[in-house]
C-alpha positions as a printed Julia matrix, in Angstrom:
269×3 Matrix{Float64}:
 -11.83    3.94  -11.08
 -12.58    0.7   -13.86
 -14.38   -1.87  -11.9
 -11.6    -4.85  -13.67
  -8.4    -3.95  -13.5
  -7.37   -6.74  -15.92
  -9.63   -7.76  -19.16
  -7.93  -10.78  -21.24
  -4.7    -9.72  -22.39
  -5.31   -5.91  -21.36
  -4.44   -4.42  -17.6
  -4.61   -0.92  -16.77
  -2.73    1.14  -14.38
  -1.49    4.66  -13.96
  -4.7     7.4   -14.72
  -5.75    4.83  -16.74
  -7.51    2.47  -14.08
  -8.21    5.44  -11.86
  -8.96    8.64  -11.42
  -9.18   11.24   -8.97
  -7.63   14.3    -7.37
  -4.15   15.49   -6.95
  -4.39   16.67   -3.5
  -2.2    14.33   -1.07
  -0.33   13.45   -4.11
  -1.14    9.93   -3.92
  -1.44    9.11   -8.01
   1.76    8.55   -9.24
   3.0     6.67   -6.73
  -0.41    4.71   -6.63
   0.99    4.34  -10.67
   4.25    3.08   -9.81
   3.38    0.62   -7.56
   0.36   -0.69   -9.87
   3.28   -0.97  -12.7
   6.23   -2.08  -10.28
   2.71   -5.34   -9.05
   2.46   -5.7   -12.26
   5.59   -5.84  -13.65
   7.99   -8.93  -12.07
   4.22  -10.62  -12.1
   4.05  -10.49  -16.51
   8.13  -10.95  -16.7
   7.44  -14.53  -14.45
   4.7   -15.88  -17.24
   5.78  -13.83  -20.63
   8.62  -16.14  -19.62
   7.14  -19.36  -18.74
   7.79  -20.08  -15.85
   4.59  -18.69  -13.74
   1.38  -20.21  -14.16
  -1.53  -17.3   -16.15
  -3.54  -17.06  -12.93
  -0.65  -15.14  -11.24
  -1.64  -12.17  -12.8
  -4.99  -11.79  -11.44
  -3.43  -11.61   -8.38
  -2.58   -7.82  -10.09
  -6.26   -6.73   -9.49
  -6.74   -8.33   -5.96
  -3.9    -6.96   -4.92
  -4.37   -3.86   -6.24
  -7.96   -2.92   -6.71
  -8.61   -2.5    -3.01
  -5.61   -0.15   -2.53
  -7.87    2.59   -5.6
 -10.71    2.48   -3.71
  -8.82    3.3    -0.28
  -7.45    6.43   -2.14
 -10.15    7.34   -3.58
 -11.72    7.86   -0.48
  -8.4     9.25    1.02
  -7.82   11.99   -1.53
 -11.68   12.62   -1.83
 -11.39   13.49    1.99
  -9.12   15.42    2.32
 -10.07   18.07   -1.66
 -13.6    18.57   -0.05
 -11.78   19.24    3.75
  -9.81   21.39    1.49
 -12.1    23.06    0.14
 -14.89   23.56    2.92
 -15.45   27.29    4.42
 -17.59   26.19    6.56
 -19.33   23.74    8.78
 -17.25   20.75   10.43
 -15.43   19.9     7.97
 -13.75   23.51    8.03
 -13.31   23.2    11.49
 -11.68   19.91   11.15
  -9.39   21.43    9.1
  -8.04   25.23   11.18
  -8.9    23.74   14.92
  -8.28   19.49   14.98
  -5.84   18.76   12.2
  -3.39   21.13   13.49
  -3.33   19.66   16.95
  -3.37   15.66   15.58
  -0.27   16.61   13.63
   1.06   17.7    16.34
   0.94   14.25   17.88
   4.12   12.38   16.82
   2.17    8.83   16.5
  -0.31   10.05   14.35
   2.35   12.68   12.77
   4.63    9.35   11.73
   0.85    7.02   10.89
  -0.01   10.2     8.49
   3.61    9.66    7.25
   3.67    6.21    6.04
   0.03    7.1     4.86
   1.09    9.76    2.02
   4.17    7.81    1.43
   2.4     4.67    0.58
   5.21    2.86    2.39
   2.29    1.31    4.93
   0.35   -0.79    1.91
  -0.13   -4.21    2.51
  -1.26   -7.29    0.98
  -1.65   -9.81    4.14
  -5.06  -10.8     1.82
  -3.44  -11.94   -1.2
  -3.67  -15.87   -1.91
   0.66  -14.8    -2.88
   0.64  -14.38    1.33
   1.66  -17.24    3.29
   1.85  -16.1     7.23
   2.82  -18.58    9.61
   3.2   -17.5    13.69
   6.46  -15.89   14.81
   7.78  -14.31   17.72
   8.21  -10.47   16.05
   8.93   -9.35   12.81
   6.38   -8.02    9.85
   3.73  -10.03    8.66
   3.93  -11.98    5.0
   2.2    -8.77    3.17
   3.69   -5.93    4.53
   6.26   -3.98    2.56
   9.77   -5.67    3.85
  11.72   -3.38    6.37
  14.18   -1.6     5.14
  16.99   -2.34    8.54
  20.54   -1.2     7.79
  22.3    -3.27    4.92
  19.27   -6.03    4.87
  16.82   -4.31    2.03
  19.56   -2.61   -0.04
  20.62   -7.24   -1.11
  17.09   -7.17   -2.36
  17.15   -6.54   -6.01
  14.51   -6.37   -7.39
  14.64   -8.6   -10.3
  15.02  -11.41   -7.59
  13.19  -12.93   -5.68
  15.08  -13.19   -2.11
  15.1   -15.54    0.41
  16.46  -14.34    3.7
  17.32  -16.5     5.94
  17.81  -15.57    9.45
  20.23  -17.57   12.39
  21.64  -17.29   15.76
  24.99  -15.53   15.56
  27.97  -18.39   16.21
  28.41  -18.9    19.79
  31.41  -18.28   21.37
  33.48  -20.34   24.05
  30.26  -22.48   23.26
  28.32  -19.43   24.65
  25.64  -16.96   22.05
  26.11  -14.39   21.7
  22.26  -13.03   22.81
  21.54  -15.34   25.81
  18.07  -13.67   25.35
  17.68  -14.61   22.37
  14.57  -17.5    21.89
  16.73  -19.25   19.25
  17.87  -22.97   19.26
  21.69  -23.68   17.36
  21.03  -23.67   12.85
  20.19  -27.43   12.07
  22.13  -26.58    8.81
  20.41  -29.75    6.95
  17.01  -27.6     7.37
  18.94  -24.77    5.85
  20.52  -26.52    3.1
  17.46  -28.59    1.78
  15.71  -25.4     1.73
  18.11  -23.53    0.02
  18.66  -26.47   -2.05
  14.91  -27.04   -2.97
  14.31  -22.7    -3.66
  16.44  -22.94   -6.21
  15.49  -26.01   -7.99
  11.49  -24.39   -8.23
  13.2   -20.87   -8.93
  16.19  -21.37  -10.81
  18.0   -18.41  -11.84
  15.28  -15.79  -10.15
  15.48  -16.34   -6.17
  19.21  -15.42   -4.53
  19.26  -16.53   -1.2
  20.67  -14.7     1.71
  21.87  -16.12    5.59
  21.65  -13.29    7.48
  22.94  -13.46   11.44
  21.96  -10.97   14.27
  25.66   -8.35   15.36
  25.9    -6.61   18.32
  27.62   -3.09   19.24
  27.17   -1.15   15.63
  24.96    0.83   17.9
  22.29    1.21   14.78
  18.84   -1.6    15.29
  18.8    -5.13   16.02
  17.71   -7.34   13.54
  15.48   -8.7    15.72
  13.53   -5.06   16.58
  12.75   -5.45   12.41
  12.98   -8.68   11.86
  11.49  -10.98   15.02
  13.73  -12.82   17.03
  13.17  -16.55   16.15
  15.79  -17.71   14.51
  16.09  -20.11   12.61
  13.34  -18.33   10.17
  12.89  -17.44    6.53
  11.21  -14.35    4.84
  10.53  -15.41    1.41
  10.71  -11.36   -0.55
   8.65  -11.03   -4.08
  10.76   -8.4    -6.39
   8.72   -5.81   -5.59
  10.1    -5.68   -1.62
   6.86   -7.4    -0.24
   6.9    -9.97    1.81
   5.73  -13.32    0.53
   5.63  -15.97    2.95
   7.58  -16.46    6.23
   7.74  -19.2     8.93
  10.23  -21.38   10.48
  13.39  -23.52    8.57
  11.4   -26.64   10.0
   8.41  -26.85   10.21
   7.45  -24.39    7.96
   9.91  -25.73    4.96
   7.01  -27.52    3.2
   4.93  -25.11    3.2
   6.86  -22.53    1.34
   7.62  -25.08   -1.22
   4.46  -25.84   -1.66
   3.57  -22.45   -1.66
   6.07  -21.59   -4.62
   5.12  -24.34   -6.12
   1.02  -23.61   -6.77
   1.99  -19.32   -7.96
   5.54  -18.94   -9.03
   6.06  -22.13  -10.79
   4.01  -23.35  -14.07
   2.45  -27.25  -13.17
   1.48  -26.66   -9.47
  -2.59  -26.89   -8.83
  -3.76  -23.92   -6.83
  -5.19  -24.78   -2.77
  -9.45  -24.49   -3.03
  -9.13  -22.12   -0.17
  -6.78  -19.8    -2.71
  -9.26  -20.15   -5.58
 -12.08  -18.74   -3.19
């Protein structure tokens, strides 16, 4: 594994950056994710729409993932080749039992598919407390049609609002939300389009009832109104409340996704 994924104008990805056992079929997944992680950042910087420091986050986000993949594939290879000792016992006796347990099997599936990868410690992540839902830095849940709204050529801003009331009563009386402040939603939409002209698509999304599928609240929490900003690669860059966290979102986007923004001291560290 190389020490740096970026050296000046040179970027390394895939097998040029790391070589490991094919155990677990991780090589292709890792290389594709690296290309996607770097691709949208390169596009933005080359257009003159983002600062050069955005490219430094490629190494910050992906190098720890590479290190973990090498550890996993190395362990799987050692266990597969063991002809005696604890690793052989683990492979023949323990692993079949663990594989029969649903939660562990699901966790292994997410790990092998690399759908559990997250960038919660990335400087591109702005996390605010909401009532449930995925944290900033995680891959956006692909519930129903909401993920189909995301175009990887753009940022996506999902504004989660409560359903319209019927006869003055909310459709979901147990949901923790207030009526959507249209002025705040409109300001957020206008400011995001100003900061990311031609680069963001904004959607207002609301809960539905009675369709038999998983509810929006199960995957995106119950706070209404709230926002989720998705990066082009499908990871959540920021989330929060449309009122109290609006200015924080705008500063975050100014810092990393537009030219001329000032880098925060904590991000510089």
